[in-house]
LODO-488591 format. One line per 4 residues: number of its first residue (from 1); their letters; for each residue x, y, z of C-alpha. Coordinates in nm, 4 decimals. Example, Ala and Ser with C-alpha at 12.3 -4.5 7.8 and 13.67 -1.06 7.14 Angstrom:
# LODO-488591
1	as	1.2300/-0.4500/0.7800 ~ 1.3670/-0.1060/0.7140;
END
This chain:
# LODO-488591
1	mkri	0.0000/0.0000/0.0000 ~ 0.1378/0.3422/-0.0961 ~ 0.2266/0.5503/0.2091 ~ 0.0777/0.9012/0.2169;
5	iswm	0.3298/1.1703/0.3079 ~ 0.1899/1.4903/0.4563 ~ 0.3383/1.8407/0.4289 ~ 0.3980/1.8388/0.8058;
9	eilf	0.6277/1.5351/0.7776 ~ 0.8378/1.7136/0.5172 ~ 0.8400/2.0278/0.7326 ~ 0.9757/1.8299/1.0282;
13	igig	1.2426/1.6739/0.8019 ~ 1.3481/2.0199/0.6816 ~ 1.3575/2.1601/1.0359 ~ 1.5591/1.8600/1.1555;
17	asly	1.8049/1.8991/0.8714 ~ 1.8413/2.2696/0.9460 ~ 1.9052/2.1990/1.3156 ~ 2.1616/1.9371/1.2165;
21	ltvv	2.3519/2.1870/1.0046 ~ 2.3351/2.4498/1.2809 ~ 2.4579/2.2195/1.5582 ~ 2.7088/2.0100/1.3657;
25	gcdk	2.8333/2.2827/1.1300 ~ 2.8411/2.0403/0.8370 ~ 2.8683/2.1639/0.4781 ~ 2.7028/1.8532/0.3350;
29	kpag	2.3259/1.8689/0.3021 ~ 2.1304/1.5955/0.4813 ~ 1.8854/1.3975/0.2721 ~ 1.5936/1.5947/0.4157;
33	fdil	1.7095/1.9073/0.2362 ~ 1.6724/1.7425/-0.1035 ~ 1.3269/1.6141/-0.0098 ~ 1.2215/1.9574/0.1050;
37	qnvt	1.3436/2.1184/-0.2153 ~ 1.2062/1.8668/-0.4654 ~ 0.8591/1.7870/-0.3276 ~ 0.5528/1.9662/-0.4686;
41	fpdp	0.2371/1.9200/-0.2623 ~ -0.1177/1.9497/-0.4000 ~ -0.3259/2.2481/-0.2949 ~ -0.6086/2.1825/-0.0445;
45	ptnl	-0.9710/2.1651/-0.1671 ~ -1.1429/2.5033/-0.1953 ~ -1.4930/2.6557/-0.1802 ~ -1.6310/2.4104/0.0787;
49	rvvi	-2.0113/2.4225/0.1165 ~ -2.2726/2.2190/0.3052 ~ -2.6358/2.1173/0.2673 ~ -2.7976/2.0107/0.5935;
53	gdsr	-3.0843/1.7715/0.6517 ~ -3.2400/1.5389/0.9026 ~ -2.9429/1.3653/1.0700 ~ -2.7246/1.4196/0.7646;
57	vliq	-2.4751/1.6702/0.6224 ~ -2.3813/1.6900/0.2544 ~ -2.0356/1.8448/0.1968 ~ -1.9265/1.9626/-0.1506;
61	wdmp	-1.6033/2.1272/-0.2672 ~ -1.3941/2.2312/-0.5674 ~ -1.0909/2.0443/-0.7018 ~ -0.7464/2.1829/-0.6060;
65	ssgk	-0.5757/2.3836/-0.8790 ~ -0.2466/2.1934/-0.8686 ~ -0.1412/1.8293/-0.8799 ~ -0.3266/1.5189/-0.9942;
69	vilf	-0.5488/1.4439/-0.6973 ~ -0.6770/1.0883/-0.6515 ~ -0.8250/1.1025/-0.2989 ~ -0.9846/1.3403/-0.0504;
73	kifr	-0.9688/1.2909/0.3282 ~ -1.2641/1.4036/0.5442 ~ -1.1939/1.5437/0.8926 ~ -1.4614/1.6355/1.1514;
77	segq	-1.4793/1.8066/1.4897 ~ -1.7797/1.8444/1.7207 ~ -1.8731/2.1637/1.9060 ~ -1.5534/2.3616/1.8361;
81	ptnf	-1.3280/2.3916/1.5254 ~ -1.0414/2.2120/1.7036 ~ -0.9117/1.8549/1.7379 ~ -1.0204/1.7419/1.3917;
85	vqid	-1.0312/1.3629/1.3396 ~ -1.0414/1.1843/1.0051 ~ -1.3795/1.0111/0.9625 ~ -1.3563/0.8904/0.6031;
89	sttq	-1.2086/0.9434/0.2549 ~ -1.3539/0.9603/-0.0947 ~ -1.2551/0.9930/-0.4580 ~ -1.5611/1.2090/-0.5326;
93	qqyi	-1.6071/1.5835/-0.4871 ~ -1.8868/1.5434/-0.2337 ~ -1.9499/1.3434/0.0807 ~ -2.2599/1.2682/0.2917;
97	dthv	-2.2022/1.2370/0.6662 ~ -2.4900/1.0359/0.8164 ~ -2.3282/0.9803/1.1557 ~ -2.4522/1.3072/1.3022;
101	qngl	-2.7167/1.4150/1.5525 ~ -2.9734/1.6848/1.4902 ~ -2.9084/2.0071/1.6773 ~ -2.5335/1.9551/1.7272;
105	tyfy	-2.2690/2.1713/1.5573 ~ -2.0138/1.9934/1.3389 ~ -1.7016/2.1373/1.1756 ~ -1.5362/1.9851/0.8680;
109	klsa	-1.1972/2.0149/0.6968 ~ -1.0604/1.8314/0.3894 ~ -0.7178/1.7468/0.2483 ~ -0.6129/1.6276/-0.0997;
113	vdqk	-0.3778/1.3361/-0.1821 ~ -0.2020/1.3181/-0.5205 ~ -0.0758/1.0236/-0.7279 ~ 0.2636/1.0293/-0.5527;
117	gfes	0.1048/0.9948/-0.2118 ~ 0.1740/1.3527/-0.1038 ~ -0.0990/1.5104/0.1084 ~ -0.1940/1.8787/0.1094;
121	kksv	-0.2561/2.0996/0.4093 ~ -0.6100/2.0887/0.5470 ~ -0.8655/2.3247/0.3961 ~ -1.0395/2.6029/0.5844;
125	aisa	-1.3109/2.4779/0.8203 ~ -1.6844/2.4813/0.7459 ~ -1.9683/2.4207/0.9939 ~ -2.3120/2.2575/0.9848;
129	ipnv	-2.6015/2.1930/1.2283 ~ -2.8186/1.9068/1.0976 ~ -3.1897/1.9123/1.1864 ~ -3.5380/1.8335/1.0608;
133	yais	-3.5600/2.2127/1.0470 ~ -3.2245/2.3730/0.9813 ~ -3.0573/2.6789/0.8333 ~ -2.7036/2.7268/0.7029;
137	iang	-2.5452/3.0697/0.6519 ~ -2.3201/3.0991/0.3443 ~ -2.3107/2.7213/0.3021 ~ -2.1592/2.6774/0.6477;
141	aqft	-1.8648/2.9179/0.6069 ~ -1.6977/3.0376/0.9264 ~ -1.6409/3.3935/0.8006 ~ -1.7945/3.6454/0.5649;
145	asrt	-1.6789/3.9881/0.4519 ~ -2.0318/4.1026/0.3607 ~ -2.3397/4.1701/0.5743 ~ -2.5533/4.0323/0.2912;
149	vnit	-2.5500/3.6527/0.2951 ~ -2.7438/3.3612/0.1481 ~ -2.9212/3.1285/0.3897 ~ -2.9928/2.7692/0.2879;
153	ingp	-3.3124/2.6408/0.4586 ~ -3.4193/2.2827/0.5236 ~ -3.7641/2.1636/0.6308 ~ -4.0314/1.8944/0.5725;
157	qnta	-4.2513/1.9064/0.2644 ~ -4.5558/2.0335/0.4599 ~ -4.3700/2.3484/0.5809 ~ -4.5732/2.6534/0.4791;
161	lmil	-4.4253/2.9551/0.6588 ~ -4.0993/3.0657/0.8122 ~ -3.9718/3.3604/1.0123 ~ -3.6077/3.4786/1.0266;
165	snds	-3.4469/3.7165/1.2732 ~ -3.1121/3.8438/1.4010 ~ -3.2741/3.8375/1.7478 ~ -3.3742/3.5263/1.9425;
169	tfag	-3.6960/3.7088/2.0483 ~ -3.7942/3.7594/1.6822 ~ -3.8882/4.1184/1.7666 ~ -4.0165/4.2998/1.4574;
173	aawe	-3.9866/3.9887/1.2383 ~ -4.2718/3.8738/1.0132 ~ -4.3802/3.5388/0.8822 ~ -4.3204/3.4734/0.5146;
177	pfsl	-4.3731/3.1843/0.2730 ~ -4.1289/2.8965/0.3170 ~ -3.8414/2.8798/0.0650 ~ -3.5221/2.6781/0.0424;
181	latw	-3.2994/2.9844/-0.0083 ~ -3.3178/3.3348/0.1347 ~ -3.1025/3.6465/0.1085 ~ -3.0437/3.7966/0.4519;
185	tlsf	-2.8733/4.1030/0.6005 ~ -2.6728/4.0521/0.9175 ~ -2.6737/4.3055/1.1993 ~ -2.4161/4.5864/1.2065;
189	gdgs	-2.0656/4.5489/1.3470 ~ -1.7926/4.2911/1.3010 ~ -1.8011/3.9802/1.5164 ~ -2.0069/3.6636/1.5636;
193	ktvy	-2.3554/3.6882/1.4117 ~ -2.6452/3.4477/1.4748 ~ -2.9567/3.4108/1.2600 ~ -3.2661/3.2454/1.4163;
197	akfr	-3.5528/3.0735/1.2331 ~ -3.8963/2.9268/1.3183 ~ -4.1296/2.7345/1.0921 ~ -4.5039/2.6718/1.0648;
201	sseg	-4.6607/2.3740/0.8891 ~ -4.9619/2.3852/0.6607 ~ -5.1631/2.2522/0.9582 ~ -5.0539/2.5571/1.1633;
205	iesf	-4.8063/2.3695/1.3849 ~ -4.5097/2.5910/1.4816 ~ -4.1606/2.4460/1.5271 ~ -3.9861/2.4626/1.8648;
209	ppvk	-3.7244/2.5429/1.9687 ~ -3.6028/2.7923/1.7043 ~ -3.3103/2.6751/1.4921 ~ -3.0052/2.8920/1.4399;
213	dsii	-2.6702/2.9219/1.2659 ~ -2.3772/3.1518/1.3269 ~ -2.1057/3.3150/1.1196 ~ -1.8280/3.5648/1.1924;
217	ldtq	-1.8697/3.8970/1.0103 ~ -1.5296/4.0416/0.9210 ~ -1.5489/4.3534/0.7035 ~ -1.2132/4.5105/0.7714;
221	avik	-0.8507/4.4279/0.8464 ~ -0.6220/4.6420/1.0588 ~ -0.2562/4.6423/1.1572 ~ -0.2108/4.7298/1.5219;
225	svte	0.1672/4.7550/1.5128 ~ 0.4827/4.6666/1.3175 ~ 0.8149/4.6243/1.4991 ~ 1.1727/4.5074/1.4443;
229	dtkg	1.4454/4.4402/1.7001 ~ 1.7651/4.5976/1.5610 ~ 1.7374/4.8935/1.8056 ~ 1.9221/5.1095/1.5543;
233	qpkk	2.2285/4.8820/1.5449 ~ 2.3633/4.8004/1.1941 ~ 2.3228/4.4427/1.0742 ~ 2.4951/4.2430/0.8024;
237	agek	2.4360/3.9339/0.5863 ~ 2.3843/3.6138/0.7844 ~ 2.2566/3.7934/1.0960 ~ 1.8924/3.7878/1.2092;
241	ihfr	1.6223/4.0520/1.2431 ~ 1.3016/3.9653/1.4292 ~ 0.9972/4.1167/1.2597 ~ 0.6577/4.1319/1.4325;
245	ldag	0.3208/4.2418/1.2916 ~ 0.0161/4.2471/1.5210 ~ -0.3031/4.2156/1.3157 ~ -0.5262/4.0876/1.5955;
249	epdg	-0.6666/3.8008/1.3896 ~ -0.5203/3.4674/1.2701 ~ -0.5359/3.2903/0.9323 ~ -0.4324/3.5943/0.7277;
253	katv	-0.1227/3.6815/0.5278 ~ 0.1270/3.9284/0.6758 ~ 0.4397/4.0622/0.5072 ~ 0.7029/4.3274/0.5689;
257	sisg	0.9069/4.5159/0.3100 ~ 1.2383/4.6942/0.3630 ~ 1.2652/5.0234/0.1758 ~ 1.5376/4.9830/-0.0870;
261	gpqq	1.5823/4.6159/0.0110 ~ 1.3914/4.2847/0.0135 ~ 1.0158/4.3121/-0.0414 ~ 0.7118/4.1107/0.0693;
265	illf	0.8910/3.9063/0.3364 ~ 0.6352/3.6539/0.4634 ~ 0.5665/3.6405/0.8374 ~ 0.4227/3.3417/1.0266;
269	dngt	0.1519/3.2784/1.2855 ~ 0.1932/2.9014/1.3178 ~ 0.4511/2.8743/1.5956 ~ 0.7457/2.8305/1.3547;
273	ngdq	1.0169/3.0514/1.2013 ~ 1.0386/3.2658/1.5139 ~ 0.6637/3.3009/1.5798 ~ 0.6131/3.2809/1.9564;
277	tand	0.2491/3.1662/1.9720 ~ 0.0502/2.9973/1.6983 ~ -0.2834/3.1429/1.5816 ~ -0.2737/3.4478/1.8119;
281	gvye	-0.3026/3.7054/1.5320 ~ 0.0588/3.8163/1.5851 ~ 0.2748/3.7333/1.2805 ~ 0.6500/3.6994/1.3351;
285	ldyv	0.9728/3.5938/1.1644 ~ 1.3381/3.5454/1.2543 ~ 1.4657/3.6842/0.9234 ~ 1.8149/3.5801/0.8149;
289	ipdg	1.9620/3.8648/0.6095 ~ 2.0670/3.7387/0.2643 ~ 2.3809/3.8415/0.0802 ~ 2.3726/4.1598/-0.1236;
293	vdvf	2.1414/4.3728/0.0959 ~ 2.2731/4.7241/0.1584 ~ 2.0312/4.9783/0.3145 ~ 2.0739/5.2743/0.5489;
297	qakv	1.8028/5.3804/0.7945 ~ 1.5411/5.2063/0.5828 ~ 1.1731/5.2113/0.6707 ~ 0.9953/4.8810/0.7403;
301	kgdf	0.6444/4.8633/0.5924 ~ 0.3906/4.6040/0.7053 ~ 0.1012/4.4736/0.4947 ~ -0.1823/4.2417/0.5920;
305	vdrv	-0.4653/4.0606/0.4116 ~ -0.7103/3.8796/0.6405 ~ -0.8798/3.5422/0.5963 ~ -1.1663/3.6903/0.3930;
309	qnva	-0.9351/3.9032/0.1754 ~ -0.9889/4.2345/0.3531 ~ -0.6779/4.4441/0.2910 ~ -0.5456/4.6504/0.5813;
313	nsaf	-0.3863/4.9904/0.5368 ~ -0.0091/4.9617/0.5302 ~ 0.1685/5.0437/0.8554 ~ 0.5308/5.1355/0.9269;
317	aesq	0.7567/5.0411/1.2148 ~ 0.8553/5.3354/1.4319 ~ 1.2232/5.2413/1.4053 ~ 1.4421/5.2100/1.0964;
321	itil	1.7022/4.9488/1.0038 ~ 2.0518/4.9633/0.8595 ~ 2.2027/4.6615/0.6839 ~ 2.5667/4.6893/0.5850;
325	kape	2.6925/4.4986/0.2847 ~ 3.0373/4.3443/0.3103 ~ 3.2710/4.4519/0.0300 ~ 3.2761/4.2413/-0.2837;
329	pvtl	3.5661/3.9938/-0.2696 ~ 3.8494/4.0343/-0.5148 ~ 3.9688/3.7575/-0.7445 ~ 4.3156/3.6256/-0.6666;
333	fppl	4.4757/3.5098/-0.9900 ~ 4.7093/3.2097/-1.0097 ~ 5.0411/3.3235/-0.8587 ~ 5.3507/3.3638/-1.0746;
337	pgnd	5.7100/3.2946/-0.9783 ~ 5.9081/3.5922/-0.8573 ~ 6.2480/3.6903/-0.9925 ~ 6.3947/3.4249/-0.7648;
341	akka	6.1506/3.1415/-0.8368 ~ 6.2912/2.9402/-0.5466 ~ 6.2134/3.2033/-0.2822 ~ 5.9550/3.4464/-0.4211;
345	vkln	5.5957/3.4374/-0.5519 ~ 5.4214/3.7205/-0.7350 ~ 5.0542/3.7736/-0.6438 ~ 4.8036/3.9567/-0.8668;
349	wsms	4.4348/4.0235/-0.7958 ~ 4.1430/4.2228/-0.9305 ~ 4.0873/4.5749/-0.8012 ~ 3.8236/4.6246/-0.5301;
353	netg	3.5125/4.8106/-0.6457 ~ 3.4667/4.9734/-0.3019 ~ 3.5482/5.3239/-0.4236 ~ 3.3889/5.5092/-0.1320;
357	dfaa	3.4722/5.3115/0.1822 ~ 3.7724/5.0968/0.0879 ~ 4.0093/5.0441/0.3812 ~ 4.2744/4.7825/0.2980;
361	ysiy	4.3868/4.4615/0.1317 ~ 4.5234/4.2106/0.3860 ~ 4.7334/3.9246/0.2482 ~ 4.7389/3.5964/0.4435;
365	mrtq	4.9278/3.2760/0.3685 ~ 5.0210/2.9372/0.5097 ~ 5.1529/2.6007/0.3877 ~ 4.8159/2.4230/0.4249;
369	pnvt	4.4891/2.4812/0.2367 ~ 4.1900/2.6757/0.3758 ~ 4.3684/2.9929/0.4766 ~ 4.1824/3.2199/0.7207;
373	eang	4.2684/3.5247/0.9283 ~ 4.2816/3.2978/1.2316 ~ 4.5196/3.0310/1.0998 ~ 4.7182/3.2206/0.8372;
377	slvs	5.0203/3.4463/0.8658 ~ 4.9629/3.8118/0.7808 ~ 5.2006/3.8940/0.4960 ~ 5.1129/4.2552/0.4278;
381	iind	4.8429/4.5246/0.4560 ~ 4.7957/4.7497/0.1526 ~ 4.5877/5.0658/0.1956 ~ 4.5957/5.1783/-0.1677;
385	rtit	4.3001/5.0334/-0.3618 ~ 4.4817/5.0665/-0.6950 ~ 4.7744/4.8455/-0.5903 ~ 4.6779/4.4937/-0.6994;
389	qyvv	5.0051/4.3038/-0.6909 ~ 5.2567/4.2016/-0.4305 ~ 5.5741/3.9901/-0.4315 ~ 5.6016/3.7542/-0.1353;
393	tdlk	5.9680/3.6889/-0.0556 ~ 6.1811/3.4819/0.1840 ~ 5.9956/3.1597/0.0997 ~ 6.1379/2.8089/0.1116;
397	pgtt	6.2328/2.6364/-0.2170 ~ 6.0156/2.3474/-0.3298 ~ 5.7328/2.4420/-0.0912 ~ 5.3650/2.4941/-0.1678;
401	yyfk	5.2059/2.8065/-0.0204 ~ 4.8364/2.8999/-0.0058 ~ 4.7187/3.2628/-0.0193 ~ 4.4031/3.4700/0.0370;
405	iyvs	4.3354/3.8433/0.0043 ~ 4.0888/3.9984/0.2503 ~ 3.9205/4.3256/0.1499 ~ 3.8000/4.5426/0.4407;
409	dltg	3.5918/4.8603/0.4361 ~ 3.5772/5.1578/0.6708 ~ 3.2985/4.9950/0.8787 ~ 3.5188/4.6926/0.9534;
413	lksa	3.3322/4.4510/0.7286 ~ 3.5543/4.2295/0.5156 ~ 3.5386/3.9600/0.2481 ~ 3.7887/3.6918/0.1512;
417	snea	3.9033/3.6205/-0.2017 ~ 3.9326/3.2794/-0.3538 ~ 4.2309/3.0769/-0.2382 ~ 4.5302/3.0403/-0.4707;
421	satt	4.8433/2.8357/-0.4283 ~ 5.1952/2.8340/-0.5679 ~ 5.4954/2.6115/-0.5256 ~ 5.8373/2.7661/-0.5151;
425	asee	6.0915/2.6372/-0.7606 ~ 6.2924/2.3247/-0.7019 ~ 6.6197/2.2425/-0.8755 ~ 6.5123/2.1199/-1.2242;
429	apqa	6.3120/2.3212/-1.4754 ~ 6.0444/2.1521/-1.6915 ~ 6.1012/2.0399/-2.0505 ~ 6.0328/2.3171/-2.3021;
433	vsmy	5.7760/2.2798/-2.5810 ~ 5.8127/2.3908/-2.9419 ~ 5.5669/2.6374/-3.0900 ~ 5.4475/2.6020/-3.4489;
437	qpll	5.4034/2.8962/-3.6808 ~ 5.0827/3.0834/-3.5829 ~ 4.7836/3.0619/-3.8177 ~ 4.5920/3.3826/-3.8934;
441	vdkg	4.2323/3.2563/-3.8908 ~ 4.0585/3.5857/-3.9698 ~ 4.0842/3.9551/-3.8940 ~ 4.0621/3.9105/-3.5215;
445	hvel	4.1833/3.5585/-3.4367 ~ 4.5203/3.3831/-3.4384 ~ 4.5505/3.0093/-3.3728 ~ 4.8568/2.9035/-3.1726;
449	swte	4.9758/2.5442/-3.1299 ~ 5.2750/2.3661/-2.9819 ~ 5.4153/2.0260/-2.8910 ~ 5.2983/1.8437/-2.5784;
453	nsdp	5.4951/1.8435/-2.2520 ~ 5.5125/1.4968/-2.0904 ~ 5.6752/1.5817/-1.7551 ~ 5.5097/1.3980/-1.4636;
457	dfas	5.5000/1.7163/-1.2536 ~ 5.3425/1.9283/-1.5255 ~ 5.1262/2.2087/-1.3836 ~ 5.0284/2.4391/-1.6690;
461	yrvf	5.1041/2.6042/-1.9991 ~ 5.1072/2.9828/-1.9823 ~ 5.0867/3.1776/-2.3062 ~ 5.2539/3.5211/-2.3068;
465	rats	5.2317/3.7858/-2.5789 ~ 5.4316/4.1023/-2.6519 ~ 5.4722/4.3519/-2.9341 ~ 5.8510/4.3221/-2.9268;
469	pnvt	6.0885/4.0227/-2.9332 ~ 6.2295/3.8375/-2.6310 ~ 5.8997/3.7561/-2.4584 ~ 5.9279/3.6891/-2.0829;
473	tdak	5.6801/3.6101/-1.8054 ~ 5.6547/3.9856/-1.7470 ~ 5.4736/4.0139/-2.0801 ~ 5.0962/4.0053/-2.1148;
477	lrai	4.9524/3.6736/-1.9947 ~ 4.7005/3.5467/-2.2503 ~ 4.6054/3.2024/-2.1205 ~ 4.6665/2.9458/-1.8467;
481	ilrs	4.6043/2.5897/-1.9634 ~ 4.6001/2.3165/-1.6986 ~ 4.5833/2.0060/-1.9208 ~ 4.9086/1.8933/-2.0839;
485	tqta	4.7139/1.7428/-2.3762 ~ 4.5635/2.0799/-2.4700 ~ 4.8272/2.2194/-2.7033 ~ 4.6357/2.4904/-2.8867;
489	ftds	4.4943/2.8335/-2.8059 ~ 4.3121/3.0911/-3.0168 ~ 4.4127/3.4472/-2.9325 ~ 4.2241/3.7687/-3.0111;
493	gftp	4.2243/4.1393/-2.9355 ~ 4.4716/4.2719/-3.1931 ~ 4.5566/4.6055/-3.3484 ~ 4.5700/4.5839/-3.7311;
497	gtty	4.9138/4.6419/-3.8771 ~ 5.0891/4.5190/-3.5622 ~ 5.3340/4.2286/-3.5190 ~ 5.2913/4.0130/-3.2091;
501	fykv	5.5444/3.7787/-3.0479 ~ 5.4541/3.4684/-2.8472 ~ 5.6102/3.2199/-2.6105 ~ 5.4555/2.9266/-2.4241;
505	fvfd	5.6080/2.8710/-2.0815 ~ 5.5713/2.5287/-1.9174 ~ 5.5256/2.5482/-1.5398 ~ 5.5738/2.2504/-1.3128;
509	ksgl	5.4160/2.1897/-0.9721 ~ 5.7158/2.3460/-0.8015 ~ 5.6698/2.6723/-0.9910 ~ 5.9711/2.6276/-1.2189;
513	ntgs	5.9122/2.7268/-1.5784 ~ 6.0779/2.6956/-1.9168 ~ 5.9957/2.9042/-2.2219 ~ 5.9407/2.7721/-2.5732;
517	nevq	6.0875/2.9077/-2.8928 ~ 5.9488/3.2463/-2.9888 ~ 5.7080/3.2857/-3.2821 ~ 5.5517/3.5911/-3.4361;
521	vsip	5.2504/3.6861/-3.6446 ~ 5.1649/4.0110/-3.8200 ~ 4.8082/4.1318/-3.8273 ~ 4.7415/4.2859/-4.1691;
525	ldap	4.5613/4.6123/-4.2070 ~ 4.3075/4.4239/-4.4151 ~ 4.2671/4.0705/-4.2815 ~ 4.0401/3.8052/-4.4322;
529	prpv	3.6699/3.8344/-4.3458 ~ 3.5183/3.6455/-4.0540 ~ 3.3921/3.3015/-4.1700 ~ 3.0312/3.1944/-4.1274;
533	ilsi	2.9039/2.8766/-3.9641 ~ 2.7253/2.6447/-4.2058 ~ 2.4406/2.4299/-4.0691 ~ 2.3582/2.0715/-4.1736;
537	ptpl	2.1588/2.0826/-4.5019 ~ 1.7852/2.0123/-4.4891 ~ 1.6522/1.7720/-4.7569 ~ 1.3386/1.9190/-4.9188;
541	dstr	1.2759/1.6290/-5.1555 ~ 1.4732/1.3888/-5.3770 ~ 1.6391/1.6651/-5.5826 ~ 1.6709/1.9646/-5.3437;
545	lklt	1.8773/2.0478/-5.0362 ~ 1.8349/2.3704/-4.8343 ~ 2.1485/2.5397/-4.6920 ~ 2.1519/2.7932/-4.4068;
549	wsqn	2.4428/2.9716/-4.2360 ~ 2.5235/3.2447/-3.9854 ~ 2.5416/3.6056/-4.1036 ~ 2.8752/3.7770/-4.1693;
553	tddd	2.8962/4.1193/-4.0008 ~ 3.2132/4.2629/-4.1589 ~ 3.1812/4.6179/-4.2914 ~ 3.3601/4.5287/-4.6183;
557	fafy	3.1379/4.2304/-4.7023 ~ 3.1076/4.1652/-5.0774 ~ 2.9384/3.8289/-5.1383 ~ 2.8935/3.4642/-5.0380;
561	siyr	3.0330/3.1871/-5.2645 ~ 2.8833/2.8385/-5.2321 ~ 3.0844/2.5294/-5.3253 ~ 2.9601/2.1702/-5.3616;
565	stss	3.1224/1.8292/-5.4057 ~ 3.0117/1.4676/-5.3928 ~ 3.3136/1.3762/-5.1815 ~ 3.5084/1.5289/-4.8929;
569	pvdt	3.6895/1.7627/-4.8832 ~ 3.4878/2.0069/-5.0940 ~ 3.6677/2.1101/-5.4118 ~ 3.6974/2.4917/-5.4023;
573	tgpp	3.9369/2.5258/-5.6986 ~ 3.6584/2.5447/-5.9575 ~ 3.3723/2.7904/-5.9949 ~ 3.1107/2.8048/-5.7151;
577	iaii	2.7598/2.6698/-5.7684 ~ 2.6129/3.0029/-5.6541 ~ 2.7142/3.3582/-5.5582 ~ 2.4970/3.5700/-5.3297;
581	sgnr	2.6136/3.9315/-5.3427 ~ 2.5103/4.2610/-5.1923 ~ 2.2918/4.1223/-4.9139 ~ 2.4777/3.9739/-4.6152;
585	gkte	2.1392/3.9035/-4.4513 ~ 2.0505/3.6430/-4.7148 ~ 2.1856/3.3367/-4.5361 ~ 2.0095/3.0507/-4.7123;
589	ytdv	2.0213/2.8810/-5.0494 ~ 1.8256/2.5931/-5.2056 ~ 2.0385/2.3655/-5.4213 ~ 1.8220/2.2078/-5.6952;
593	gltp	1.8615/1.9508/-5.9696 ~ 2.0370/1.6994/-5.7449 ~ 2.0456/1.3205/-5.7745 ~ 1.8111/1.1286/-5.5421;
597	rtry	1.9650/0.9475/-5.2443 ~ 2.3035/1.1075/-5.3000 ~ 2.5321/1.2607/-5.0382 ~ 2.6692/1.6103/-5.1123;
601	yyrv	2.9329/1.8178/-4.9309 ~ 2.9225/2.1996/-4.9023 ~ 3.1242/2.5011/-4.7920 ~ 3.0283/2.8713/-4.7964;
605	fvvd	3.3029/3.1312/-4.8456 ~ 3.2767/3.4966/-4.7396 ~ 3.4514/3.7343/-4.9811 ~ 3.5209/4.0983/-4.8865;
609	tagl	3.5588/4.4019/-5.1121 ~ 3.9361/4.3533/-5.1236 ~ 3.8967/4.0002/-5.2582 ~ 4.0027/3.8317/-4.9338;
613	ksgs	3.7933/3.5317/-4.8393 ~ 3.7324/3.2866/-4.5547 ~ 3.5667/2.9478/-4.5760 ~ 3.3034/2.8014/-4.3461;
617	neva	3.3043/2.4599/-4.1902 ~ 3.2265/2.1648/-4.4190 ~ 2.8860/1.9944/-4.3914 ~ 2.7201/1.7043/-4.5666;
621	getr	2.3573/1.6383/-4.6610 ~ 2.1745/1.3621/-4.8478 ~ 1.8764/1.3884/-5.0819 ~ 1.5754/1.1660/-5.0224;
END
């Protein structure tokens, strides 16, 4: 039998997992976290209504809006809307309770169960008083926002007259013909309202005692107070603020919004998430400040919608809150060897964006991972935001060091960079690689390649570029490649008419490095156009293939030339099968007159106004 899992069970799992993380301090999520994140529960049934009769209550409802519901559970309570007990279940959207006594008040709630066995929260409660003579206000609803309500009336077939009143003495009320439905106006003022009814049969027999039904009239929502507990003290991410909104009535929706910060923060009145007492009309939350919030003396606005959708006027807390945002961490780049690779490491990092309240960079290091302020050695404090490099000296040869940069602001808040490590040089440098002649791919890209390094302590290839010969590691770093099998890199960002020089330095795990031979490439003032990307042809029928490609965006575009062959590679020495000129936006062509069930190969060349051209990738397509 499939086990039904309720939303409360999942809530307890999530709370238990959260407590586990808090107490144990573990970074690994318990299984309950995944359950809590992945489960989607069905919504509870809505629009509950009742029809009362002699020792019977008919309950009807609407299907939930979410989930594939296969079962509804029926819960009942006698006398008061508390301590609900399941009495039955059904697959229908109505249920007849025949185990009731006339004259007693019964309350009902329902829940929905979906195909996966997940059970919704219980619906709102509805009440009914079965009787030979009986009335039901608003189909048994507990609350109404309107004084005008519908009253459902039940009586024997020989009932001729009825009299309704808001007063048990029936003062000023008049008899009227019996009907099964009446529109009635409740007395003034919010609160519990009772409607009384008496009946008279066609033989003149009057019913006794009068029957009655009650409902709570709720025509307005108010916010009594909104508070927060910072007492003017600044807060930061990860700390808590306790919000409290007193609405004076339960079962509503209360939120607070921080001016210039998070909006519509949901508060609770169910005894969880910092709420002190469940269902007391006071909505609370222990709010954990998320990352990225930065507000100064911000107003806190409270909003409230009650159980019958009355909307209260917004209210503001008397105090204001300040949340300080820690500075954005900098990025610590992979360290480079210093001039003395055995004893020095050069650190480089991104510049802090804290232009207004920057205080300092603090450099920490140690010979074990996970550097912190507490366990690391303070190397240096730099108070100039624009200084983003530092050479650490007096290190031991052949030793691995781990580094972090802390950025602090004028308020004392700080953030740590990523951790980077470097190993000082040992005695033997790595084997150099040989660079091949660079290939000018197009106007803005140069393809570099080199032989593979096979040293067992290989750490990385580092590609350096300069505009003059004799490239060193002080030149512009273009790439760091961590896999020895990756022996190619495409560079970009050139100035036309300029000659660039390259070297690939092999770094080992000790930080020693060896440079390759030096190669150079000249970027012409007019380089070939940027090639397009040709898509796989689409067969239209047995004699036609449709070609499409990306659009060339060069300013000196002239035309597209399309080449075709029946074997690979495509022969581009002869004339093209088509030329599309003047319109770079025309990026498709239908090749016709082909042989059925034949495979064809294509390339599209872009030609610029100077006659330079670049070819696309090669693709193949087959007619039907």
